C-alpha positions, 0 to 999 in steps of 0.5 A, a space after each residue: 686513885 683519881 682516873 685520868 680524863 681522855 687527855 690524860 691518857 694521850 701520848 705526849 710527844 718529845 716536843 712537849 706538846 700542849 694538853 687541853 687544859 689546866 686540870 689535864 696537866 694537874 691530872 697528868 703530874 698526879 699519874 706521873 707521881 702514883 704510876 710513872 710516865 716513861 719515854 717510849 719509841 719515837 720519843 713518845 711518852 707513855 703511862 707505864 702501866 699501859 704497856 705491853 712489854 718491859 721497860 726500865 727507866 734511869 734517872 740522871 743521878 744513876 747515869 752521872 753517879 760517877 764521872 766518865 767519858 762514855 755514859 754507856 759504862 755507867 749503865 753496867 749492873 742497873 738494867 736487868 738483860 743488859 749486858 755492858 762490857 767495858 774493855 778497860 782501853 783508854 778512851 775505848 769503846 763499850 759493848 752494850 747488848 740486851 737479851 743476848 746476841 741475835 745476828 751471827 755476824 751482823 750488828 747486835 748493838 742496842 740502837 741509841 735514840 737521842 730525844 726520839 732520833 736513832 743516832 749512829 753509835 757503832 765503834 770507830 775501830 779497824 776490822 782487825 781491832 774489831 776481830 780480836 787482832 792488832 790495831 787500836 781501840 778509837 772508841 763508840 760514838 755513844 761517847 759523843 753524848 754528854 752524861 751532863 746533859 742526860 735527864 734520863 734513859 729508858 731501856 727498851 728491850 724486846 721486839 714489841 718495845 722497839 717495832 716502830 723504829 723498824 730494823 734499826 732496833 731489832 736488838 732493843 734500844 736506848 731511849 735518851 732524854 736530855 734536859 729540857 728548859 723549864 719556865 722560871 722566874 730567874 736564870 737557872 745555872 748549875 756548875 759541876 766539877 770533878 777532879 779524879 786520880 786512878 791507878 792500876 789495880 794490881 790484881 788485874 796485871 801479872 804476878 811476876 816470879 823473881 828468881 829467874 832471869 832472861 833466857 829460854 834454856 834455863 842454866 844454859 841460856 847465857 852466852 859467852 864472849 870476850 866483851 872487855 878485850 882481856 882474852 877471856 870469855 865473859 858472861 852474857 845475858 841472851 839479849 835476843 831471848 824474850 822469856 824468863 826461862 833463864 838462870 837463877 838469879 845470883 847476886 854473886 854473879 856478874 853478867 853483861 846484860 843489855 845495858 852493858 852494850 849501850 853507848 853512854 849507859 852508866 852500866 856501858 861495858 860493865 858486868 853487873 849483878 845477876 839479880 831481880 830488878 828493883 822496878 819490874 813493868 808495874 812501875 811502868 804505869 803512872 797515876 791518871 788524872 782527869 778533870 771534868 767541868 760542866 756548867 748548865 743554863 736553864 730557864 724560860 717563860 710562858 713562850 720560850 724555854 732553853 737549855 745549854 750545856 757546856 762540858 770539858 773533859 780532860 784526862 790522862 791515862 795510866 800509860 805514859 803520854 796519853 791524853 783526851 781532851 773532849 769539848 762538848 756543847 748541847 743545848 735545846 730551845 723552844 718557842 711556842 708561837 701560839 697555844 697549838 703551835 710550837 717549835 724547838 731546836 736542838 744540838 749536841 757538838 762534840 770536839 775530841 783530840 786524843 793521843 797515845 791510846 793504847 794498842 790492842 791485840 797480838 803484835 805491836 802491843 806493849 802489853 803483849 811484851 809484859 804479859 807474855 814475852 819479857 825478861 825479868 832481869 830488866 829494869 823497866 825504868 832503866 829503859 825509861 831512862 836510857 830513852 829519854 837520854 839518848 831518844 834512840 830505841 835502845 832496848 833490851 832486846 837486841 839482835 846481837 849485841 856482842 856482834 855490835 847489832 843493837 837493833 830490836 830483834 822483837 821488841 821495842 824500848 816501850 818508851 820509844 814506842 810510847 813517845 815515837 810510835 804513839 797513835 792520834 786522832 781527832 773527831 768532831 761530831 754535830 747532831 742537830 735539828 728541829 722539829 714543829 708540833 701543831 695541834 690541828 685540833 685538841 685531839 689531832 697533833 702533828 709534828 714534823 722533825 729533821 735531824 742532821 747526825 754528822 761525824 769527822 774524824 782523822 785517826 793517825 798511827 806512826 812508826 819511827 825510823 829505827 822501829 822493829 819491823 812489823 806488819 804495817 800499812 795498807 800492804 801489811 809488809 814488815 816495816 821499820 817506819 811508817 805512817 798510816 791515816 784514815 780519814 772518815 766522814 759520815 752524815 745521816 740525815 733523818 726526817 720524821 712525820 707524825 701524826 697523833 690522834 685521841 678518840 674518846 670512844 665512851 666514858 670508859 673506852 679510849 683510843 689513841 692513833 699514831 701514824 708517821 713515816 721516816 726517810 733516812 739518807 746516810 752517805 759515808 766517804 772514807 780514805 785509808 792511806 799509808 806509806 810503803 817501804 818506810 819512811 824517807 826523812 825520819 820524823 815527817 809523817 806524811 803520805 808523800 815521805 813514803 819510799 814507795 807508792 801503795 794505792 789508798 782505799 777509798 770508800 763512798 757508801 750511800 744508802 737510804 731507808 724509808 719506813 712508814 708506820 701506825 700504832 693503835 692503842 686502846 684502853 678500857 676503863 683503865 685496867 685493859 689495855 690493847 696495842 698493835 703496830 705495823 711498820 713497812 721499810 724500804 731499804 736500799 741495803 737489799 735488793 729490789 726484789 727484797 728491799 720492802 719488808 713489813 713487821 708488826 707487834 701486838 701487846 696487852 697489859 691487864 691491871 689486876 690490882 683494880 680488881 684486888 682491893 687489899 692494903 698490901 698491894 698497890 699495883 699489879 699488872 700482867 703484860 703479854 706481847 708479840 712482835 716480828 722485826 726485820 734486821 738488813 745488812 748495813 748500807 754499802 752494797 756487797 760484792 763491790 770492788 774497792 778503789 785502789 786508785 791508779 798505778 801508771 795511769 791504770 785503774 787498781 781494784 781489790 778482788 772481792 773474794 766473797 760471792 753475793 748472789 745479790 738478788 737472793 738476800 733478804 732481811 733477817 727476820 725476828 720473832 719474839 714473845 715476852 709475858 710479864 709481871 709488874 707489882 707494887 706492894 706494902 706502900 710501895 716499899 716493894 716493887 717487882 717486874 719480872 719478864 719472860 722472853 723468847 726471841 728467834 732470829 731466822 734468815 741470818 746473814 753471814 758468809 760461809 766458806 767455799 771450795 777454792 775451786 769456786 774462785 771465792 773464798 766465802 759465800 754470802 747467804 741467808 741461813 741459819 737461826 738463833 734463839 735467845 729465851 730468858 727471864 729478868 728480874 727487877 726488884 726495888 725495896 725499902 727496907 727502912 724509911 723514917 723521917 730522916 733515913 731511908 735505905 733503898 735497894 735496887 736489884 736487877 737479875 737476868 738469865 739468858 739462854 743462847 743457842 745457834 739453831 741452824 746454819 746452812 744446810 749440811 754445816 754445823 759450824 762457822 768460824 767467826 775469829 781465829 785466835 793464835 791458838 783457838 778459834 770463836 765459832 757459832 755452833 749448831 746446838 751450842 751458844 753463840 760464840 763457842 771456843 774450838 781447840 785442843 782439849 783435855 782427855 778425861 776418864 769416866 770420873 772427870 779425871 785429866 789423863 796423862 800419858 806414859 811421859 806424864 803429859 796430858 793427853 789431848 783431843 782436837 777440834 773440841 768445844 771449849 766454852 763459850 763467851 755467853 754468861 749464865 747470868 748477870 746482875 746487880 745490886 745498888 744501895 742507897 742510904 740517905 741520912 738527912 743530908 748525907 747520901 751513900 750509894 754503892 753498886 755491886 755488879 755480878 757476872 756468872 759464867 761465860 769463858 774467856 781465852 787467855 793468850 796472855 796466860 799460854 805465852 806468859 806461862 810458856 815464857 817463864 814469867 808468872 809466878 807459878 812457873 817457879 817456886 817449889 815442887 812436891 819434894 820441896 825442891 825448885 821446879 826449875 831443877 833439872 829431874 836429876 836434881 829433884 825438879 820438875 812437877 806432876 801434872 794432875 790427873 790419871 794414868 790411862 790405867 786410872 792410876 794416879 799420875 806420879 811421873 814428873 815433867 821437866 820443867 827446867 827450860 821453856 816448853 817443858 811444862 807450861 803453855 801449849 808448846 809444852 803439850 798442854 791443850 788450849 783448853 788449859 787457858 780458858 777461863 771462867 769469866 765470873 766476876 763481882 765487883 764494886 763497880 761504883 761508890 759514893 758519898 754525897 753531902 748537901 749543904 742544908 737550906 738554912 746555910 744558903 738562905 741569905 746567899 745567891 747559892 740555891 743548893 750545894 752538894 760535896 761528893 766522893 766518888 770511886 769506880 772499880 774499886 774492888 774486884 771481889 772475886 774473879 776466876 782469871 788470874 793476872 786480868 780483869 775478865 771484862 779486859 778485851 781488844 774492842 767492842 762488837 761480836 768478837 769477845 772473850 779474848 785477851 792478848 795484851 790487855 789493859 789493867 783495870 783503872 781503879 778511880 778515885 774522884 771529888 765533885 762539887 756541884 752547885 746550883 745558883 
């Protein structure tokens, strides 16, 4: 292999700096083909063999393999050590964590870097939704990046890889390189059009029993009263009961049901057969539809290059009245003013409108009803017809139908919720910047860059007059109508100055020095407002239409961070590489005494294949790195009061319940080791990348509970430590290869062991969230995210123990599981035969836990199939014990003999759910899954067919997403489903079913 000249070894900045001469360019191209060049921190391109840390690159084909409104979703299963969780909400957020959870209550999401510039990428959800409670998932900012304009992604996982970015990249970084203009004699034009149809995956929705109807008391659930005025009591279903533990269905039994009391209904005043309905809640969901149309212009000459991508994404969800429309414009332009002076401008513009996101968590959530509280004698399409006929909130769940009170007891008509109580949000985002690159000499380059990241968003929630009273708005009072609005504007300005100097020390030794500074200024202003006491005029959704006044919450947060850094890289004869970095940050988020902090990294790689001359080894390398990185708080000084406006001219403010000794706070500090092996063998038919790492994060920032006598509920402190250590493997295989056929396998596997090493002195547990029945915690000696609650009592042989009545014995405050997986992995197979291509991804997660409130409450109310049927005697489970009913819970008695005592299952709370004495552990499930995440079949027209046309290329593809959950242990739901991205995971309450998507794509190049 021809060795590189000194110029080839130099780092190439994202502005496409000119190399010294044409020969160097030629050598660079050879190096890229043979060993690979990747984009690293600050947009700097590096030879992959020189890196002392792990990085993994995905090209545009892997990122855009299937259509998506958030490119992050297409990374799942493709990068070793990257855990992606798509919670399934319409237009919702996705979680992206590299090498485990490091901060207890801080940000654990990977940094997103667009063309060298860190961008805002957090979710846009309310605090309640982010903590697993009620609200809406408004997505995260990564969805503003057009996947059609992405050229490649390089994932930097460890602290050594990201140290130049400072504390922003303490959790790793996803380096995105967008398409750039290329020199061409003709205008390059590409068109892409995709149409998609989606449907609910029924394996991720309840499988209902169809033997019993509404009620809580079994056969005694019916009410009686004179409905038709003949003086004889009639049989009436209990419309106030939101359960399916009622009488057995009997077609010969005529019952006055909810529709018999709705004026104008075809069944008004009629008793109808007591039977299972034709349409259960599975019929509530519709087919989703999506259109993604994109075109790209690309070209340039000796002096100018340009690229422009315009994309429209329109989609509807599987729930009624849900739609998202997004327009994206991305472009860049570069101009060479001289051989040593180049300028580039770039922008990404996104305008999005979304209507009808699904609500999340426990509360005013349709899915909570369908999964937990629903009478199975109700036909869902009758509810639909009733709403569209009357436009009123007539529902199955009436307070007192016989007494004439048809208002909802607990649940609105679901179609009323979708068409009257819907959410909407609008978002406009602009990321724009410019950079100048000047070669002072052939060895010394200076680059200056300025970027603006601006977002304006508005979120609205409506509650129509006549709705069931739920907690609403800023007052969190029970309201039967209302309007909530959140306006948010955030702007981040980032300025970079980077100098690069190459030094040819000798024929065998070369060096590169990079030094620079970065200044970031961020300003966020928001206002949250809502009506109080309900709406005065129905249908008018304004704050002025409020019956009472409640002061709004105004936020004005400013923050600055300045960093200076330096990097020195050395190589000896292209087989030994050494690199060191140092960075000093000053952050306004911390007190003056501690806001200035320094950290560093050291890395080395050794190319041992230079000394092992054998036919089977093409390339071999070992690497070692160590880094320390700081991690400060988010901007916004803690402890300040929140402005609540004025009442009668007097200022109002929220009282902060957290004590903050601000001057004592200091940044979290992360210390990380990594060692790795890379090899390419058998003429590059086998490639291997293995990493071992260990990361300890100390001086963790979190709030700890305080004694009520202190007048504060919490105290914000630095304390504690977490540890992550693990192994990552990336394996590439080409099992078969011929002139016309090739089979490629890309396998990723990673195992991370996470542990909370310490908390505050004397404290061994910190509650992170409360989930109705159980809690999520950081527990010393356990992995981050432990579930604690009531558990089973086991004997010495691992059998569950029951008491003399046949119910399980329980123990309180037990560790029940944790959200961390044992390992994650993915296998991507690609088969290419001539112009045909077939690819599919198997995505795997092993271990971890999920708590299902859906199963706990849904089994209590008798909705699920396993709560009905026959027992060991062949009798209906729901028969009384006297009639041979009931069930024997698996386990042993306290004396060790097998349990033979039947538990009465004839009423709600008799045998199922925590109200029946089952511990919360009964509803902790293994979150493992094996999924056929995506599949693609493509055909490209042969060049001969297009030779005499204006079309340069044409490709047709059939695509699929979430096609098949091959294996899972959680019943009736997708283990990935949840409420929001962020630290609080593993909780399911009213989660969305998975959408299986089929797509057809056409790509044309002109």
